[in-house]
N, C-alpha and C positions, 0 to 999 in steps of 0.2 A: 469590614463587617465581621462581627464575632462569629466564631464557629463552635461556640459552646451552647449547651442547653438543648432542648428538644428540637427547636427550629434548626439549630446548627447540625444536629444529628440527621434530620431529614435532608438538608442540603448536601451533606457529605454522602449520604446513601444514594442520592440521585446522581451525584457526580461519579461515584464509584460504579453505579450501574451503567452510566454512559461510557466510562473508561473500559469496562469489561466488554460492552457491546462493540466499542471501537476496536478492541483487540481482536475480537472474533472476525470482524469485517476485514481487518488488515491481514489476518491469517488466511482468510478465503481469497483475498486479492493476491496474496503472495503465491498461493498454490496455482491460481489461474495464470498469473504471469509466468511462473516457472514452467508450466506446461506449454504456454505459447512460445516462450523463449527456446525451449527444447526443440519445438517444431521448426523455428527459424534457424537454429543452429544447424540442424540437419539440412535444411534447404540451402543455407549459406555454404556448407561444405560441398554439396553437390554442384551448386552454381559456380563456386570457385574452381572446382576441378574442370568443369565444362569450359569456363572462360580461359583458364590457363592452357588447356589442350588446344583450343581453337586459336589462341594467340600464338602459340608455338608453331602451329601448322601454317598460320597466315604469314608469320615471319619467314618460314622456310620457303614457301612458294613465292614470296616477294623477292627473296634473293635469287631464286631461279628465273623469275620474270626479268629481273634487272640484268641478269647475265645474258638472257636471250633477246630481250627487246630494248633494253636501255632505259634511262630515266625519262626520256621524252615520251615514249609510248606509255609509261606508267602514269605520268602527269596527265596525259590525254585521256586515260581510262578513269580518272577520278571524277566523281559527280560534281556538277556545278553548284548544287544546292546542299546545304547541311542536312544532316538527319534531324528528326524532330521526335522528342520524347514526351509522352503524357503519363503522369504518375498518379494513379488513384490512391486514396489513402484509406487504410483500414484502421480499426481501433480494437483495443482490449483493455477493459477496466479503466477507460478514460485516457489511454495512451494512444496517440496517433502515430502511425508509421506507414511508409510507402509499401505498396503491395501490388504485385503483378503489373509492372510498368509496360507501356506500349511504345515500342520504338519503330517509328515510321522512317523507312529509308528512301532517299531520293531515287529517281529513275536512273538506271545505269546508262552511260553513253553507249553508242553503237559498238559492238564488239570489234576489236582490232588487235593485231599482234598475235602472239603465240597462244596456244592452249594454256600454257603456264600462267600467262597474264590473266586470262579469263578466270581460271580457277583461283588465282590469288585474289582477284577482285571479289569473287563469290565468297571465299572463306573469310575475307576481311569483313564483309557484311554480316556474316553469321557471328564472327567474333565480337563485333560491335553490339549486336543484340544480346549476346551472352554477357558482355561486360555491363550493359545497362541492368540486366536482371541481377547480376552479382552485386552491383553498387546499391541497388534498392534493398535487397535482402540484408546486406551488410549494415546499411543505415537502420533498418528496422531492428536488427539484432542489438545494435548499440543503444537505441532508444528504450527497448524493452529491458535490457540489462541494467541500464541506469535507473529506470523506474522500480525494478525489482529490488535493487540495492537500497534505494530510498525507502521503499515500503518496509523492508526488513529493519532498517534503522528506526523508523517510526514505531514499528511493532515492539522492538526491544525497549524503546523509551517508554512506551505505555505499560508494558508488562513488568519491566524491571525498575521503573522509577515512579511513574504516575500512580499505578494501582497500589503498590506497597505503601506509598506515602498516604494515600487516601485510607487504606485499611488501618494504618497506624493511627491516623487522625480520628477515624471512627471508633477504634478501640479505646482511645483516650477519652472521647466524649462519653462512651458507654460507661467507663469506669467512674467518671465524674457524676453521671446520672445515678449510677448505683449507690455511690457514696451519699448523694443528696437524698435519695429515697430512704436509705438506712438511717440517716440523720433525722429525717422527718418522722420516720416510724418510731424511733426512740423518743423524739420530742412528744409525740402524741401519747406514747405509753406513759411517759413520766407525768404528763398533764392528767391522764386518766387516774394514775396512782394518787396524785395530789388531791384530785377531786374526791376520790374514794375515801382518802384519809380525812378530809374535811367533813364529808358526810357522816363518817363514823363518829367523829368527835361531837358533831351537832346532835346526833342521836343519843350519845351517852349523856350529854348535858341535859337533854330533854327528859331522859329517864330519871336523872337525879332530881330535876326540878319537880317532877310528878311525885317522886317518893317523898320529898320534903313537904309538899302540900298535903300529902296524905297523913303524915305524922302530925301536922299542925291542926288538922280537923279533929284528931283524936283528943 
């Protein structure tokens, strides 16, 4: 389809308007995603610290329980059922990510062994819940970071390639239309000058004919 002429000018102007609107929307999306990502980065750092501290504490008390109670008592203290995790999903600018997971722990077996074993079991349960929270927020951070990078790439493509190309195309069409209007204006002026010249010659011929007729009657 031709992009020249007034119809082409209208098409390019509409596409340029759409591109500029798209760039504004992408910029808005980028800022919202950046704010959301910053929030999750802070949460990830806090949840990572919590999980690492609880994991170290759990490992420490597990070694103490092993020394006091032995592996048999440790195996007997383990729950018979696995833990269950439910992960609700949040969203920001169309990006889905896990948020605030719920970790349901199985019932603990009857207490037995030393207090070190009981505390090791309790701190392992807390460490598991912290690990689930950390895994969810880490996944959310990765999804938001990927979408933010893709949004920035699309925005740069629109602003640095699509919009300049359309602006150049529109400027070229406008120059063509200006040249056509100038050519048409000159053509009309020349036609008017020729018509004026013909009218002048016709008037002069008529005057000469009238003068000749007057001399003949005398």
